[in-house]
C-alpha positions as CSV (number, residue, x, y, z in Angstrom):
1,M,35.5,-51.0,27.0
2,N,35.7,-54.2,29.2
3,R,32.6,-56.0,30.7
4,A,33.3,-54.6,34.2
5,G,33.4,-50.9,32.7
6,A,30.3,-51.4,30.9
7,R,28.4,-52.2,34.0
8,S,29.7,-49.5,35.8
9,A,28.6,-47.2,32.8
10,A,24.9,-49.0,32.9
11,L,24.6,-48.4,36.6
12,G,25.6,-44.6,36.6
13,L,22.9,-44.2,33.9
14,A,20.4,-45.7,35.7
15,V,21.1,-43.6,38.7
16,L,20.6,-40.5,36.6
17,L,17.5,-41.5,34.9
18,T,15.9,-42.3,38.5
19,A,17.1,-39.1,40.0
20,C,14.3,-37.4,37.6
21,S,11.8,-39.7,36.5
22,E,8.1,-39.9,35.6
23,K,5.7,-42.0,37.5
24,L,3.2,-43.4,35.3
25,T,0.6,-43.7,37.7
26,A,1.3,-40.4,39.4
27,P,2.2,-36.7,38.5
28,G,5.7,-36.2,37.6
29,S,8.2,-35.4,40.3
30,C,11.6,-34.1,40.1
31,P,12.6,-32.0,43.0
32,D,16.3,-32.1,42.6
33,F,16.5,-30.9,39.0
34,C,13.3,-29.3,37.9
35,S,11.9,-25.8,38.8
36,T,8.8,-26.0,41.0
37,S,7.6,-22.8,39.7
38,S,4.6,-22.6,37.3
39,L,4.5,-20.5,34.0
40,S,2.8,-17.4,34.6
41,L,1.3,-14.7,32.5
42,T,1.0,-10.8,33.2
43,D,-1.4,-8.6,31.4
44,T,-0.9,-4.9,31.9
45,V,-1.1,-1.4,30.5
46,L,1.7,0.9,30.7
47,A,0.3,4.5,30.4
48,G,3.5,6.1,30.5
49,A,5.5,3.7,28.1
50,I,5.5,6.0,25.2
51,T,8.1,8.6,25.9
52,Q,8.3,10.6,22.8
53,D,6.1,10.5,19.5
54,S,5.9,12.6,16.5
55,S,4.8,12.7,12.9
56,F,6.6,13.6,9.6
57,G,5.6,14.0,5.9
58,R,3.8,17.2,5.3
59,P,4.1,19.5,3.1
60,I,6.4,16.9,1.4
61,G,5.3,13.2,2.0
62,Y,7.3,9.9,2.1
63,V,5.3,9.0,-1.0
64,N,4.1,11.5,-3.3
65,P,1.3,11.4,-6.1
66,H,3.8,11.0,-8.8
67,N,5.6,8.1,-7.1
68,A,2.4,6.1,-5.6
69,V,1.5,2.7,-6.7
70,A,-2.2,3.7,-7.2
71,L,-3.7,6.8,-8.6
72,P,-7.1,7.6,-6.7
73,A,-10.1,8.8,-8.5
74,V,-12.6,10.0,-6.2
75,S,-15.8,12.1,-6.2
76,L,-16.9,12.5,-2.6
77,P,-18.5,15.4,-0.5
78,G,-15.4,17.6,0.2
79,R,-13.1,15.6,-2.0
80,E,-12.2,15.3,-5.5
81,S,-9.3,13.4,-7.0
82,R,-8.3,12.9,-10.8
83,P,-5.7,10.6,-12.2
84,I,-3.3,12.2,-15.0
85,F,-0.8,10.5,-17.1
86,R,1.1,11.2,-20.2
87,T,1.9,8.4,-22.7
88,G,5.4,7.6,-24.3
89,Q,6.6,8.4,-27.5
90,I,6.3,6.3,-30.5
91,P,8.5,5.8,-33.8
92,L,7.2,7.6,-36.9
93,R,8.9,5.3,-39.2
94,Y,8.7,1.4,-39.6
95,V,10.5,-1.4,-41.3
96,M,7.8,-2.9,-43.3
97,G,9.8,-5.0,-45.8
98,T,12.6,-7.4,-45.7
99,D,15.6,-4.9,-45.9
100,T,16.2,-1.7,-43.5
101,T,14.2,0.7,-45.5
102,T,11.9,2.4,-43.4
103,S,8.1,3.7,-44.3
104,A,6.4,6.7,-42.7
105,V,3.4,6.8,-40.7
106,I,0.7,8.3,-42.8
107,G,-2.2,8.1,-40.4
108,V,-4.1,6.4,-37.8
109,D,-6.5,4.0,-37.8
110,S,-7.6,3.7,-34.2
111,L,-6.2,3.5,-30.6
112,R,-6.8,1.6,-27.5
113,L,-6.1,2.8,-24.0
114,T,-5.7,0.2,-21.2
115,V,-6.1,1.1,-17.4
116,T,-6.5,-1.3,-14.6
117,I,-8.9,-0.5,-11.6
118,A,-7.2,-1.5,-8.6
119,R,-10.2,-0.8,-6.1
120,R,-13.6,0.2,-6.1
121,D,-16.5,0.6,-3.8
122,T,-18.9,-2.2,-4.8
123,A,-21.9,-0.2,-3.2
124,A,-21.5,2.5,-5.9
125,H,-23.5,1.7,-9.1
126,N,-23.1,2.9,-12.4
127,L,-19.4,3.7,-12.0
128,T,-18.3,5.7,-14.9
129,L,-14.7,7.0,-15.9
130,S,-14.8,10.1,-18.3
131,L,-11.7,10.8,-20.3
132,Y,-10.2,14.1,-20.9
133,A,-7.5,15.6,-23.1
134,L,-4.7,17.3,-21.3
135,P,-1.8,19.4,-22.2
136,R,1.4,17.2,-22.8
137,T,3.4,19.4,-20.1
138,I,1.7,18.1,-17.2
139,D,4.2,17.1,-14.6
140,S,4.7,16.5,-11.0
141,S,4.6,20.3,-10.2
142,T,0.8,20.4,-12.0
143,A,-1.8,21.1,-9.2
144,F,-5.8,20.6,-9.3
145,H,-6.9,24.1,-10.4
146,D,-4.2,24.4,-13.0
147,L,-6.4,21.9,-15.0
148,D,-9.7,23.5,-14.5
149,G,-9.9,24.5,-18.0
150,P,-9.1,21.2,-19.8
151,F,-11.4,19.4,-17.3
152,A,-14.2,21.9,-18.0
153,A,-14.4,20.8,-21.8
154,A,-16.2,17.9,-23.2
155,P,-14.7,14.7,-22.3
156,I,-13.1,12.4,-25.3
157,R,-15.0,9.2,-23.9
158,R,-17.2,8.2,-21.1
159,V,-17.2,4.5,-20.1
160,N,-19.7,3.0,-17.6
161,V,-17.6,0.1,-15.9
162,D,-21.0,-1.7,-14.7
163,S,-22.6,-1.8,-18.1
164,L,-19.4,-2.9,-19.7
165,I,-19.0,-5.8,-17.3
166,A,-22.6,-7.0,-17.5
167,I,-22.0,-7.2,-21.3
168,G,-19.3,-9.9,-20.5
169,R,-17.3,-9.4,-23.7
170,K,-16.4,-6.6,-26.1
171,N,-18.7,-4.1,-26.7
172,P,-18.8,-3.9,-30.8
173,V,-19.8,-0.3,-31.0
174,T,-17.5,1.3,-28.8
175,R,-14.7,-1.2,-29.0
176,D,-14.5,-1.3,-25.2
177,S,-14.1,-4.6,-23.1
178,A,-13.4,-5.3,-19.4
179,I,-11.8,-8.2,-17.8
180,V,-12.6,-8.8,-13.9
181,D,-9.8,-10.5,-11.9
182,D,-12.0,-12.0,-8.9
183,I,-8.9,-13.1,-7.1
184,N,-6.9,-9.6,-6.9
185,H,-10.2,-7.9,-7.2
186,R,-9.1,-6.0,-10.2
187,I,-10.7,-4.9,-13.4
188,T,-8.8,-4.1,-16.6
189,L,-10.1,-1.7,-19.2
190,W,-9.5,-1.3,-22.7
191,I,-11.1,1.7,-24.0
192,G,-11.4,2.3,-27.7
193,L,-10.5,5.7,-29.2
194,D,-10.3,7.2,-32.8
195,S,-7.9,9.5,-34.5
196,A,-10.4,12.6,-34.1
197,Q,-10.5,11.8,-30.4
198,V,-6.6,11.5,-30.1
199,P,-4.8,12.9,-33.1
200,L,-1.3,12.0,-33.8
201,V,1.1,14.9,-33.8
202,P,4.3,14.2,-35.4
203,A,6.2,17.1,-33.6
204,D,5.4,15.3,-30.2
205,S,6.1,12.0,-31.5
206,G,3.0,10.7,-30.7
207,T,2.8,11.5,-26.9
208,A,-0.7,12.3,-25.5
209,A,-1.9,13.4,-22.1
210,F,-5.1,12.4,-20.4
211,G,-6.9,13.0,-17.2
212,I,-9.8,10.9,-15.5
213,R,-12.9,11.9,-13.7
214,V,-14.8,9.4,-11.9
215,S,-18.7,9.3,-11.0
216,A,-21.3,7.0,-9.9
217,D,-24.9,6.9,-8.5
218,S,-23.5,7.7,-4.9
219,R,-20.0,8.0,-3.3
220,A,-17.5,7.1,-6.1
221,S,-14.1,6.3,-4.7
222,T,-11.8,3.9,-6.9
223,A,-8.1,4.0,-7.8
224,L,-6.0,3.0,-10.9
225,L,-2.7,1.1,-10.8
226,S,0.3,3.3,-11.7
227,V,3.7,2.3,-13.7
228,E,5.1,2.5,-10.0
229,S,3.0,-0.7,-9.3
230,G,5.6,-3.1,-9.9
231,Q,4.4,-4.4,-13.1
232,P,4.1,-1.5,-15.2
233,T,3.9,-3.1,-18.6
234,I,0.8,-4.9,-17.3
235,F,-1.0,-2.8,-15.0
236,G,0.1,1.0,-15.8
237,P,-1.9,3.3,-18.2
238,Q,-0.8,2.3,-21.8
239,L,-1.8,3.6,-25.3
240,K,-1.7,1.2,-28.2
241,W,-1.7,2.8,-31.7
242,F,-3.1,1.2,-34.7
243,L,-1.1,3.2,-37.6
244,K,-1.4,3.4,-41.4
245,V,2.2,3.2,-42.7
246,D,3.4,4.0,-46.5
247,S,4.7,1.0,-47.8
248,L,5.4,1.2,-51.6
249,G,2.8,3.8,-52.1
250,L,0.4,1.7,-50.5
251,S,-1.3,2.2,-46.9
252,V,-0.5,-0.7,-44.7
253,A,-2.1,-1.3,-41.1
254,H,0.7,-1.5,-38.5
255,R,0.0,-2.1,-34.8
256,N,2.7,-0.5,-32.6
257,P,3.7,-2.0,-29.3
258,A,1.8,-0.1,-26.3
259,P,4.4,2.2,-24.7
260,I,3.7,2.5,-20.9
261,A,3.2,6.0,-19.4
262,S,5.9,8.1,-19.3
263,F,4.2,10.0,-16.4
264,D,1.6,9.4,-14.3
265,S,0.0,11.2,-11.1
266,F,-3.2,12.5,-9.7
267,V,-4.3,16.0,-8.6
268,Y,-6.6,16.6,-5.5
269,D,-8.7,19.2,-3.9
270,P,-8.7,20.3,-1.2
271,P,-5.1,20.3,-0.1
272,A,-3.8,18.1,2.9
273,L,-4.1,19.4,6.1
274,P,-1.0,19.9,8.2
275,V,0.1,17.6,10.8
276,G,-0.3,20.1,13.7
277,S,-0.2,18.8,17.3
278,F,-1.5,15.1,16.5
279,L,0.1,12.1,15.3
280,V,-0.9,11.4,11.7
281,V,-0.5,7.7,9.5
282,G,-1.3,7.9,6.0
283,G,-3.1,10.2,3.6
284,V,-1.8,12.1,0.9
285,P,1.0,13.1,0.7
286,A,2.0,10.2,3.0
287,A,2.7,10.8,6.7
288,R,4.5,8.6,9.1
289,T,4.6,8.4,12.9
290,V,7.7,7.6,15.0
291,V,7.0,6.1,18.4
292,R,9.6,5.7,21.1
293,I,8.9,3.4,23.8
294,D,10.6,3.0,27.1
295,L,10.2,-0.6,28.4
296,P,10.7,-1.6,31.7
297,R,13.8,-3.8,31.8
298,M,12.1,-6.8,33.7
299,I,10.1,-7.1,30.7
300,R,12.6,-6.3,28.2
301,D,15.4,-8.5,29.5
302,S,13.6,-11.1,31.7
303,S,10.4,-12.0,29.7
304,R,8.7,-13.3,26.7
305,V,6.3,-11.0,24.9
306,I,3.1,-12.8,24.2
307,R,0.9,-9.9,22.9
308,A,1.5,-6.2,22.5
309,T,-0.6,-3.4,21.3
310,L,-0.4,0.3,21.0
311,E,-3.5,2.0,22.0
312,F,-4.3,5.3,20.7
313,I,-7.2,7.9,21.1
314,A,-8.7,9.1,17.8
315,A,-8.6,13.0,17.2
316,A,-10.4,12.8,14.1
317,Q,-12.8,10.3,12.1
318,L,-11.8,8.6,8.8
319,E,-13.2,9.6,5.7
320,G,-14.0,7.8,2.7
321,T,-15.8,4.5,1.6
322,P,-15.0,0.9,2.6
323,A,-12.8,0.6,-0.5
324,D,-10.7,3.0,0.7
325,S,-9.8,0.7,4.0
326,F,-5.9,0.2,4.6
327,A,-3.3,-1.3,6.7
328,V,-1.0,0.1,9.4
329,V,2.4,-1.1,9.3
330,A,4.5,-1.0,12.5
331,H,8.3,-1.4,11.7
332,P,11.3,-1.3,14.4
333,V,13.9,1.1,13.1
334,I,17.4,-0.4,12.5
335,A,18.9,2.9,13.7
336,D,17.1,5.7,15.4
337,F,17.5,8.9,12.9
338,G,14.1,10.5,13.5
339,A,12.1,10.9,10.2
340,K,15.0,9.5,8.2
341,S,15.3,6.0,10.4
342,P,15.9,3.1,8.4
343,L,13.1,0.5,8.6
344,D,13.5,-3.1,9.6
345,T,11.0,-4.6,7.0
346,V,11.4,-8.3,8.2
347,H,10.1,-8.1,11.9
348,I,6.9,-6.1,11.3
349,D,3.3,-6.1,12.3
350,V,0.2,-5.3,10.3
351,T,-3.2,-4.1,11.5
352,W,-6.4,-3.5,9.2
353,I,-8.0,-0.3,9.6
354,P,-11.4,-0.2,8.3
355,I,-13.4,3.0,7.4
356,V,-15.8,2.7,10.5
357,P,-16.4,5.1,13.2
358,L,-13.2,5.3,15.7
359,D,-12.8,5.8,19.3
360,T,-9.7,3.8,20.5
361,V,-7.2,2.7,17.9
362,R,-5.3,-0.6,18.7
363,V,-2.1,-1.1,16.5
364,D,-0.5,-4.8,17.1
365,V,3.2,-4.5,17.5
366,T,3.6,-8.0,19.0
367,N,6.5,-8.8,16.5
368,V,8.3,-5.6,17.1
369,L,8.5,-6.0,21.0
370,A,9.3,-9.8,20.6
371,L,12.4,-8.7,18.4
372,W,13.4,-6.1,21.1
373,A,13.1,-8.8,23.9
374,T,15.7,-10.8,22.2
375,D,18.4,-8.2,22.1
376,S,18.6,-5.3,24.6
377,T,21.1,-3.3,22.3
378,K,18.4,-2.5,19.8
379,S,16.5,0.8,19.6
380,T,13.2,0.6,21.1
381,T,11.8,2.9,18.3
382,L,9.2,2.1,15.9
383,V,7.6,3.7,12.7
384,L,4.0,3.4,11.7
385,R,3.1,3.9,8.0
386,A,0.1,3.2,5.9
387,A,0.0,0.6,3.3
388,P,-0.5,1.2,0.3
389,E,1.4,4.4,1.1
390,G,0.5,7.7,-0.6
391,A,-2.3,6.2,-2.8
392,A,-5.3,6.7,-0.5
393,F,-6.7,9.8,1.2
394,P,-7.9,8.6,4.7
395,E,-5.6,9.1,7.4
396,L,-5.3,8.3,11.2
397,R,-5.2,11.2,13.4
398,L,-4.4,10.3,16.9
399,H,-3.7,12.0,20.2
400,S,-0.1,12.2,21.0
401,S,1.7,11.8,24.3
402,V,1.7,15.7,24.9
403,D,-2.1,15.3,25.6
404,V,-1.6,13.7,29.0
405,P,-5.3,12.7,29.5
406,Q,-5.6,10.9,26.1
407,R,-2.1,9.9,25.7
408,P,-1.1,6.5,23.8
409,R,-0.8,3.4,25.9
410,L,0.9,0.1,25.7
411,H,-1.0,-2.8,26.5
412,I,1.2,-5.7,26.9
413,T,1.0,-9.4,27.9
414,Y,4.2,-11.2,28.9
415,A,5.3,-14.3,30.6
416,P,8.7,-14.2,33.0
417,R,11.4,-16.4,31.9
418,Y,10.9,-19.7,33.3
419,P,13.3,-20.4,36.0
420,V,15.5,-23.3,36.2
421,K,17.4,-24.6,39.1
422,P,21.2,-24.7,38.6
């Protein structure tokens, strides 16, 4: 570029800059290119935005007891829940020498059962777990009263969790021990057993079945992690056998790797209530609520969502202890197929639900509505579910849109798109 061209370019740039410049000693002024409108927020309650809502998950839930991540052990007025599980098989012959010759198991020295408490009510003192022997035939169809006989017998062991934690180390008499994880609020228990309490049955390849009842000085509510918790070899129930093996005519001690439970679940009484005419979120078996929202076009197409909350009127109070508090997760659906709608697991909102007296239940859906505002082709249907799901009995029961005086509402704060002059 020659010198004359450079001067022309510089002059043109100066003209553009002065057309929209900021005065250092006065407020900015840009009448030709900038909007004179100010950013405004609108806060409103849309009483008729929820056009359809319904709940699903009873009598069969989205998550049932045998595939829940935790096994509630509860003893409350009007509610009893008992974890049950069956341990895996163990080999009855082992290689004890340098060749491939195997030696037979001839006896049991002792056993150690490992369970992990996922949550507990710290206000309940003298928390005690009682261990019972159950039939090895237990499965997902086993109901609470099917086990009345075994649970009426004397327990194999009783472990006072608070006393064990107070010791701070292994109990030399019972061989029980506990480790408290203060970060994740878990308690890992190692419960010592002997061959009289859990005999080895060769015909069953060493499988054993157990049930647990919980008690405390007051309301007892806790939960054990299951093999479905994501790390079964760490947190699920495990039974380690310390065996006696015949090697060259001598009894040799052998520690068998602890297999994880081959089955775990929980039985409870009374049975869950049907959904009925209310909206239900959570409980056992787990229920979910589908909500369809009719957003005005001016909000969806021409606004930015700042805050959005679904407001429900509670139809019943939560039952449980503070340890049973749970989260409600709001998922937008990828496609609306009702109860079987696939869920978007990225653009979610989470609302914590404490066990307190309820009147109005507010569920955050800001991220969900902000997603809808960016794409007008997306379905405006969302699903509410509990987390963890199917692992705790408290459930939200809410009035639906059918009950017009107490129908749910959408409380939304939004900002219109900032206008820019062409």
